[in-house]
C-alpha positions as CSV (number, residue, x, y, z in Angstrom):
1,X,-24.1,-23.9,-30.3
2,X,-26.9,-22.5,-32.8
3,X,-27.6,-19.3,-32.9
4,X,-30.9,-17.6,-33.3
5,X,-32.2,-14.1,-34.0
6,X,-35.5,-13.4,-32.6
7,X,-37.3,-10.4,-34.0
8,X,-40.1,-9.6,-32.3
9,X,-41.6,-5.9,-30.3
10,X,-43.7,-8.2,-28.1
11,X,-41.4,-8.0,-24.9
12,X,-44.1,-10.6,-23.9
13,X,-43.6,-12.9,-27.0
14,X,-39.6,-12.6,-26.5
15,X,-39.5,-13.5,-22.8
16,X,-41.3,-17.1,-24.8
17,X,-39.0,-17.2,-27.2
18,X,-36.2,-16.9,-25.1
19,X,-37.2,-19.6,-22.5
20,X,-38.4,-21.8,-25.2
21,X,-35.0,-21.2,-27.4
22,X,-32.2,-21.7,-24.1
23,X,-34.1,-24.4,-22.2
24,X,-33.5,-26.1,-25.8
25,X,-29.8,-24.9,-26.6
26,X,-30.1,-22.5,-28.3
27,X,-28.0,-19.5,-28.1
28,X,-30.7,-16.1,-28.3
29,X,-30.2,-12.7,-29.9
30,X,-33.1,-10.4,-30.0
31,X,-34.3,-7.3,-31.4
32,X,-37.6,-5.4,-31.0
33,X,-38.1,-4.6,-34.7
34,X,-37.3,-5.5,-38.3
35,X,-34.8,-2.7,-38.3
36,X,-33.3,-3.5,-36.0
37,X,-32.7,-7.5,-36.8
38,X,-31.9,-6.6,-40.0
39,X,-28.8,-4.8,-38.8
40,X,-28.3,-7.8,-36.6
41,X,-28.3,-10.7,-38.9
42,X,-25.8,-8.5,-40.9
43,X,-23.5,-8.0,-37.7
44,X,-23.8,-11.5,-36.2
45,X,-25.3,-14.1,-38.8
46,X,-27.4,-16.0,-36.8
47,X,-27.9,-19.7,-38.1
48,X,-31.6,-19.4,-37.9
49,X,-34.2,-16.1,-37.9
50,X,-37.7,-16.0,-36.0
51,X,-39.2,-13.2,-37.3
52,X,-42.7,-11.8,-36.2
53,X,-44.9,-9.9,-39.1
54,X,-46.2,-7.8,-37.4
55,X,-44.2,-4.6,-36.3
56,X,-44.1,-0.8,-36.4
57,X,-42.1,1.0,-39.3
58,X,-40.7,-2.7,-40.6
59,X,-42.9,-5.4,-40.8
60,X,-41.2,-8.8,-40.7
61,X,-42.5,-9.1,-44.9
62,X,-40.1,-6.3,-45.2
63,X,-37.3,-7.4,-42.9
64,X,-37.4,-11.1,-44.5
65,X,-37.2,-9.6,-47.8
66,X,-33.9,-7.7,-46.9
67,X,-32.8,-10.2,-45.1
68,X,-33.1,-13.4,-47.6
69,X,-31.8,-10.7,-50.6
70,X,-28.6,-9.4,-48.7
71,X,-25.2,-10.4,-50.0
72,X,-24.5,-11.4,-47.0
73,X,-27.9,-12.3,-45.0
74,X,-29.5,-14.8,-47.6
75,X,-27.7,-17.9,-46.6
76,X,-30.0,-17.3,-43.2
77,X,-32.9,-19.4,-42.9
78,X,-36.0,-17.4,-41.8
79,X,-39.0,-18.6,-40.1
80,X,-42.0,-16.4,-39.9
81,X,-44.1,-16.4,-36.9
82,X,-47.4,-14.7,-36.4
83,X,-51.2,-14.3,-35.4
84,X,-52.2,-13.9,-38.7
85,X,-53.3,-17.6,-40.1
86,X,-54.5,-17.0,-43.7
87,X,-53.2,-18.5,-46.4
88,X,-52.5,-15.6,-48.3
89,X,-50.3,-14.6,-46.1
90,X,-48.5,-17.6,-46.0
91,X,-47.3,-17.2,-49.0
92,X,-46.6,-13.9,-49.3
93,X,-44.3,-14.9,-46.4
94,X,-42.4,-17.7,-48.5
95,X,-42.9,-14.9,-51.3
96,X,-40.3,-12.8,-49.4
97,X,-38.0,-16.1,-48.5
98,X,-39.1,-17.4,-45.6
99,X,-38.3,-21.2,-45.2
100,X,-41.4,-21.7,-43.3
101,X,-44.2,-19.8,-41.9
102,X,-46.2,-20.9,-38.4
103,X,-48.9,-19.1,-36.3
104,X,-49.1,-18.6,-32.9
105,X,-50.0,-19.7,-30.1
106,X,-45.8,-21.4,-30.6
107,X,-45.6,-24.9,-29.1
108,X,-42.2,-26.2,-28.1
109,X,-41.3,-28.8,-29.3
110,X,-42.9,-28.3,-33.4
111,X,-41.1,-25.0,-32.6
112,X,-37.5,-27.1,-32.1
113,X,-38.5,-29.5,-35.3
114,X,-38.4,-26.6,-37.7
115,X,-35.2,-24.7,-36.5
116,X,-33.5,-28.2,-36.7
117,X,-35.7,-28.9,-39.7
118,X,-34.3,-25.2,-42.2
119,X,-30.6,-26.0,-40.5
120,X,-31.1,-29.0,-43.1
């Protein structure tokens, strides 16, 4: 079963992701901030990571950079998911190592397709 680590500080967004992903037979791991997400990525080595951008302390850009440049976690594809839909945000997200950058609200079938795509 494919394991997806969701890093998002919003309980309501987390519930939506949990619902969408479990319905599509993904195992879901949850982290409520960037620091915790980086630790869980290293501890569990999920197949893919869904990363919120706007979070307190360590934001999604910082966490993505840490994960994609980490020795044990650099192989894990990161999909950034945000309400920020400016081209500069997309470019910056990809520069930090994200494979994809998608904006909320999330379309369930689109999300599943993108997860499958980044996993190769």
